[in-house]
Each structure stands twice: as C-alpha cells, then as structure tokens.
N, C-alpha and C positions, 0 to 999 in steps of 0.2 A: 557589613556584609550585605550583597544584593538579596531582595528576599519578593518571592512569587506569592500571590495571596491566592486565596479560595475567588473563584467568581460565584456567586449565590444568586441566580438567575441576574447574572449581570453587574451583582452588586459586589464591591473589593470586600475581603473579609480575612483578617489575619488570626488564625489559628493559635492556641496556646499550645498546641502540639505540632512541630517543626521537625522536619527531615532536613541534613544538611546532606547534599549531592558534593561529591569531591569531583576535583580536576583530575581528568583521567591520567594527567601524566605524572603530576606532583602526589596525589593521592589527597591532598589538602582541601578542605570545606571551601567549594566557590560559589554555593549559592544556599540559602535556606528556603524551604519550600512548605507552605503550610499545608497540613494534612486534615482531610476529612473524615471522621469518626464514622461508624455505621449510623447511630443515632442521628447524627446531624443530617446525612444523606436520605434518611429514611423522613425526618421532618419537612426538609425542603422538597422532597418529588411527592409529598402528597398529590393525590388527582386534582385535587382543587388548584393547585399550585401548577403543576403542568398544563392543564387547561387556560388558565389565565396566561402564562406563556404562550401558548397557542393560539389566544384571540389578540394577542398583541402584533404576533405576526400577521394573523390574519387580515388587520386593517390595512396593510398595504398591498396592493395590486402585485402578479407575478412581475409584471412590465417594469414596476418601480424596483421590485427586488432585485431584478437583473440588473437594471441601472445602479444600485448598490455594490453588487457584484463587481461591475467594470471600476467603481470608484475605491472600492477595497481593493481589488488589484495594486492598483496606484501606490495606494498608504501602504498597503504589506510590502510593496518593493522599495518604494522609497521614502517612506514616511518614518518621523519619530514618532512614536508611539507609548503610552505608558505601560508600565510594568512594575506594579505595586508602588510605591513611592517615588520611583524612579522614571528615566524615560531610556527607550532604547531605539537608538538609530539602527537603521540596515546593515551599518558594519558592526556592531555591539553585538544585534542577533547572530549572525554569522560565526563571530569568534566566540559567543556563548553556548551557540550549538556545537561548535567543534570543541570546548571547554571540557563537556559533558559527555559527548559521544564519541570524541577521537575523528570526526570525520573532518578532513582537510578543507581549508576555506573554499576551493574552488568549487569543491562537490556541494558543500552547503550552498554556495551562491547559484550554483547552477540549479540545484533542487528547490531553491526559493523561486528562480524564473520560474519553472515549471509550475509550482503551484498559482503563481499570480497568472498564466495562460491558462490553468483550466478557469481562474475567475474570470478572465476575458472571454473566454470562446463558452461561459455558461447558457447562452442561448442556445449554442448546438447540441450543447450535452444534454439539456433538458426535453429538447426537440428528441433525440434519439433514446432516452430514456422512456419517453411517455409515446415515442412510435408517431410522434408528429400530430399528437390529438389537439396540440394546441394551447397557447397559455390560459385561456377560459377555465378549462377544467379545471386548474389550480384556484382560480377564484371561485366558481360555483359549482363545481364538482361534475359540470357537464361538459362533455367535448363531441365533435364529430368527425368521423372518418369517413370517406366514401359516400356520403349521405346517410351514415348511421348515427343515430345520437347514443352515447355510451356516457354512464355515470359512474362515479368512484368516490368512495367517502375512505378517510383516515383510519387505518388500522392502530394508531398509536396517538397519544398526545407530545410525544417526545422522542427523539432516538439518543439512546445510550451508546458511548463509543468506547470502548476501552482499548487502547492504543499501544503501539510498539514503540522502541527506541532505536529502530536498526536504520530508518531514514528520513528525514523530513518530506519527501517527496509522496510519503503514503498519506499523508494528512489531505491532500486534494480529494481524496475519495470521498469525505463526507461532508464538503463544502456543498455538493447540490443540494442538501435537507433546507439550506436557507432559502432558496426560491421554491422547494417544495413545501413551504412553511410549514415546517416542522422544527420546533426547539430542539438544541442540543444540549446533552449533557456528556462532558467528555473527562474522561480518566486518562490524564498523560501517561507515557511511559516513565520509568522511575530514572531515566538519564535525557530523555529527548522532551522535555517539558516546555521549550520555548516555543516550539511553531504552531501549537493549538492555543495557546495563549496570544500570541501574536496574531493570527488570524481573526480570533476572536474581536481582539481589540481594532481591527482593520475594518473591520464589520461594524462596529459600533461606532468609530469615529465617521462612517460614510452613512450613518441614519438608520441603521439595523435596529430595533428595538431591543434594548441591553437584555430583557427576560428571555430572549433566545438563547443565551449562553451560559451554562453553568460548566464550571472545570472545578473538579474536585480531584486533586493527587492524593492517592491514598493504599493501603494496602490490599492484598487478597480478598478480604471480607469486604472492603468498601468498594472494592471492583464487583463483586458478586453481589451487591446490595444494590448497586447501581441498575444491573441488570436486571433484578428481579423487581424493580419499582417502574420499570419503562416498559411498555408495550413492544418494544422492537429495538434491537442491538445490530451493534457489528463489534465484533471480538477479533482482536487480531491475536494469534496464536496456533498452537496446533490443539489437537484433539487431548493430549493429556493437560494442559494448562485451562483448556475452556471449562473439563470437568463434567460436572451435573448438565452444564447446558450443551454440551455435545448432543447434534441431532433435534434440538428443538428449533421448529421451523420459526421461533421469534427470534432467535440469533442468528444472523449471517456470519459466520465463520471465515475468518479471511485466515489459512494455514501457510505452510511451506508450500513453494511451487512446484518444484520437481519441475521445471519448464525445459522444453527439450527444442531441439532440432533435429528433423527426421529429412536424410536425404534419400531418395528412392534409386533404386537400381538403375531408372532411366537418365540420372543426374549423378550418378557417382563419379565417373570419369571425368567430370567437370568441378569437382571439389574445390579446385583453386581459385575459380570463380568468384565462391562464397567465402574464403578465408576471412577478408576484412569484416565479413557479418559474423562470423561467429564468433572472432576476437571481441567485436563490439558487444555481443549479446552475452559474452561471458563476464566482461571487465567493466562494462560502463557503471558509473556510482558506483565503485569499488568494489561488485561484485554483491552488494548488501539487499536486493531486491529480490521479492518474490518472482519476479519477470525476467530476471538475469538466468540464463541458461547455465545450467547443470548438466545437462546431458546432450550427447550429438550421437544419433544413434544412424547406424550406417550398416548396408549389407556388405561392404567390401574397403578395401583401402583404409579400414580403421588407424592400423598403425603410423601411417603416412600421415594422415590427418594429424592423429595424437603428435606426432612428433612436429609439426609444421606449427602447432597452435604453441605446443610447450615453448618453441624456440620465439615465438613473438610475447609471448607472456612472460617471458623473464626478462623482459627488458622493463616492465613494472617493478620499481623498488622502492622501497620506503623513503620517504622524503619529509621536511618539517612541514608542519600544519600550514603556512603561509607561502609554501611553497608552489607557484601558477602550474608546474608539471606532476603535482602529485595525483596519484590514479587509486591508492588504495588507505584504508584506514588503519588504526590499530585497535587491538581488542581494551576495551577498557578495564577488562577484567583479567589478567595473565592467566587466571586458572581456567577460563573458558578456551582461550587458545590453546592450552596444555591440553583439555579435555579433546579438543578438535583434532589437534596432531596424533593425540593416541588412538582415536577411532580411526582415522587413515590409515596409521600404519598398522593397525589390527586387522584393518581389511588388506592390505597389503601381502600380510603374511599369508594370506589364502590363494592357493594358485588361481592362475589367471588373470593376473593384473599387474601393473608395472607404472610406477611416476616416471614419466617420461620429462617432468622438470627437474627431476635429481640432477641429472648431468649438467644442467645451466646453473646449478647453486653451487656456491663454492661451502655451503656448512649445512646447518638444518633448516628445514621448514619453516620453524618457529624462531624468530631472531629480537634481539634486541635491540632498537635503534632508535635514536632522539629520545632516550630515556622512556621508551613505550615497547610493548610487546607486538609485533607483524606476524602474521601469517603469510608468507610468500605466496604467489598465484602458483596453482600446482594444476596438472592436466595427467589424469590417469587413463590408461590404455587398458580396457577389459574387454576380454576374447568373448564373451557371452552374456545377455540379459540377466542371468540367475548368480552374476557375481555378488558380493553383498556392497560394493561400492557402485556399481552401476546405476543405482538410484539413489543417490543422496544427495543431500544439499547443506552447505554450511556458508557462515557469513564472511564469504571472502570469493575471491577469484578461483572457485574451483569447478572443474567438468570432467566427466568422465566420459571417454568416446568408447561408444559399447559398439560390438561388433555384430551383427545378426547373421545367423544361418538362414536357409529356405524357410523353414518351420516357423522360425520367430517373426520371418517378415509376413507369413502366413498370417500369424496370429495378430499384427497389429491392427488397432493400435493398443489391445487387451494386456501386448507383452510388456507396453511401457508402463501403464499403471496410470491411476489417476494423475493428470496433468493439467496447470493452470494454462501455460501458453506452450500449442505447437506450432513452430513454423515448419513447415511442410515444404520441400524444394524437390517437388517430384511434379509430372505431368501423368502420372499412371492414375487413372480414372477409377479404378476398382479400390485402390488404396484411398483415393481422397474421398469417395463414397462412404467407405467405412470410417474415417474420421469424421465427415459430417454427420453422420449417423451415431455417432459415439458419446455416451452419457460421461466417458473417462475425460474428454477432452472440453476444458473450458473455454479457451479462447483458440483460434485457430486463423493462423496467416497462412495462405497459399502464395507460395512464390517468396523470393528472396525482401522479407520484410524484419527486421531485427525484432526479437523477441521482446524488448521493452520498448516498442514504438507504438504509441498508444494512438487509436482512433478518437478524437472527440464525439463522434456519435455512435459509440460501441460500449455498451457496461462492462466494469471490469469486475469480475467475481460475482456476478450477482446484480440484478439492475434494481437499484434504488427506490425507483418509484413504484414497482412492483411489491417490495418489500415495506413501502410506506403506505401504500393505498391496494384497496380490495374494488374489485366492480361488482356491481349491484345491477339486479335486472329492474329497468329503468322504462316506464310508458308513460304517456300523457296525452291528455285531451287536449283538442283543438281550443276552445275557449279559452283554458288555462295555459296555453302550450308555454312551455319555457324554451327558449332557445339555445343553440349551444354556447353564445356569447353570453348567456346569463339573464337577458332580458324578457321581460314578458311579450310576448307576439299574439 
C-alpha cells in the first residue's frame, strides 16, 4: 500500500503510528499515512529548530525564491515527484486526490492548474500583499514607498497551517509564505493529504531549503499543538472547530464564506443578463469552495430568478470520476450527506421557503450513483432574510435566492451578515458606499465579476504579509544610513 510519511523539517520519517485512509467509493484502505503525536510535534517545533529553518530560507534572496516559485509551478503541474518510497506522476496525483476526496478528475486537474497559476504569478501576489514595498523589504527588513523608508520585522519563526479536505485549490493560499521567508508547518486534512505534500516536494525539487517544510498528519490534539508552538497560524474551519483559538489574533481563521451575489434595485430588471454569472458562482468547483455563492439577494423577481437557476443547475448530474463532464463530487461519508439533506428539509418545513429544484428531480436530493452518495444541486427561494435557509452554506451547489423588502434593503449589508465575498450588481452610490465601509464584507466585487474570480494582487480573507510581519518605528542617521535596498550609503 502507498505510504505518505511525515516531513520533519523536510526529512521523511515513517511513524509507528499510521492511519489508513479509505477509497471514497469502496471504503477499502487506499493509503497509509504516518501520524505525528503531540510529543513529536513539540520536540520538532522547539524555538531553536524553527529559527534554524527560518535562517535556511533567509540565505536565499526574495528574487531567488520567486524564481523557485516559477520552477515549482512547472514541477507541481508536470513533474514526477517523490511520495514516500514511491513516485507520483501528475495523473497519479489527480487519481489519488479523487480516490480519497471524491473530487472528479476534471475538477482535481483544474485545481492543480490554479495552484500552478498562483506560483507563476507570485511576484504580482507578493506585490499586492506588501502594497508594492518592493522585494528588498523581505531581504533586509527595510522598504520604501513614496520616499518614505519603512521597516518590518517577522512576528513568527514559522507559519502553522491547519488544512481542510474540501478542495485542493485552497492550498494556494499558504504558498506565498515561501517568498515571504517563513517556514511552513502543515497539518493536512484527513482526506486531502496529497496536495500539500506535492507542493512541498515541488518546492524542494526546485531548490528551496528542505527545512522550510514540515508536514504532520495528526489528530485534533496534534493540530492544537502545532498552533500553540507556532507564533502565527492559518486555520481552516468554523468557529466551533477552532475552539479555544477563535478570536486569537495569532490565528487567521478561514471559515465558511456565506458568499453572496447582491442585485440592486437599479439592476434587478436586467437579472437575466447575469444568469450565467450566478450559475458559475454557485456551481464551479462542485460548489465546494468558500467563494462559491450560497446566496442571491434581490429586492424583487426572486421567484423568477430561483426558477431559472433551478432549471440550469438541474442539468448537473452525477457522473463517473473520469468523465470530463463531471461537475459535482460525491460525499465521502454518506452520513454527512444525510445530515445535510435533513438540515435542508428541516428548513423547508418552516414557512417562507421552497426548493425549486425539486420539480426538476425524479427522486430525492440525496442519491446513490456510481457506488457513491451525491447531493443534487439545490436552489431554495426564501421570501425574507429571516428564514433559516436564507444564510446557509453546504458542501455542494446549494444557494438560496433571498427576496428583500425595502426595510431589509435599507439595512444592507447588515441584513446579510458576515460575508466573505459580495458581488454587487448595482450602481446605487449609497449602497456601494455602505458596502465599502462595512467590516462585514471581506471581499467586494463591484460589477459582473464571479464570486470565485480571484485577483492576483488582492489578499484573500486576510493579508498574509501583515499576518507574518509587523511594522516598527525606524529612523537612521546620515553617516550610517541604510538604503531601502539594504546597502550602506
């Protein structure tokens, strides 16, 4: 059986404690994964060990690390890379991701391309995160903007990342840590073990110091220890799963998106112009991403819009994993699908909501196809924002079309609640000003921009540079002047 080892500062290690991850369809063990216990993690992440890993990265210039990102993109996308005692081709990777997560090959391949694109565009991404301070700030701690010299210092020796299993594309979010000269301590999701390991191997094969990558599959206790030992962390999960670390400024929480498309009163009569945008925002990547729209909020025409969306999404049906037309993934645990289905049905029993995709289905929402359990795409019309299904998010193409009255429109964006992405289809100046001023909106798209369309130079759910670096007061005398390029002047 294939085995995935730990990476202890880049060195492969086979643990006596292993977990067997099953194939999502057969339920049979598919891969053995070494497990890191709390004691091992604590020993490996001593401050002196983290500092040594950071020094290894610091020996390379930011320019060199960006070149490594370019090569790593090619190796990740096209190369054959080690995985334990075996070798992994790109097709092996795609099939392995599919085997344990259920993601169809075509979606796994698409996510693979997105990760490679992030690595290729890393210079632009770093420029956006640092607000064009320039690469010298990463080499010397000193940068210059509009003639003002600024200085920054690292908040941490390493970045802990506790990862999910919903979609490979999410792993692109931590890759800028490498050119930001911050070692990574990765705790993979229980089913999506493949992508962080392959990215690390692509970086190492491209010349990145091996010490920069630690990879610790573990239980919840291990995840907590990783966060405790590292000065800064990214945690993918909701407030209940992050537990005692919720609200800790050292932990950047990436939770549910509750992403929405908002159509203003001035654009609602042109809603058909945006139907393709709404379908793509809801259904791309199998509806698995936090940037997939789970709500369409409108001042009128809600029932019509929901009917049109239901008709379009009903064409998305379960297909074999290797079918190039596959657009949804099965649930690896049928019990989760049953729970989700029950949650939706419970909401529909409350007055004011109707599942408009039900008329397009021949049977239930949760179906058995190709030996797997699928949730069929679901569009629910809610006649008010107060309905229990108006602001829900599930791991498949699900969206509520929420119709608002004048009072709710006047209370936007508060009426929508916290939202990762809002695509605002409106020219209403007052509404746009309220959206721009609101702390409830993390990312704002003004105009017909799909909710899952990413701008390379814009941060996603927090700025990683600001999470990893703090600004210090900085003054210098003329005789000992240090330029923004780091050289004595």
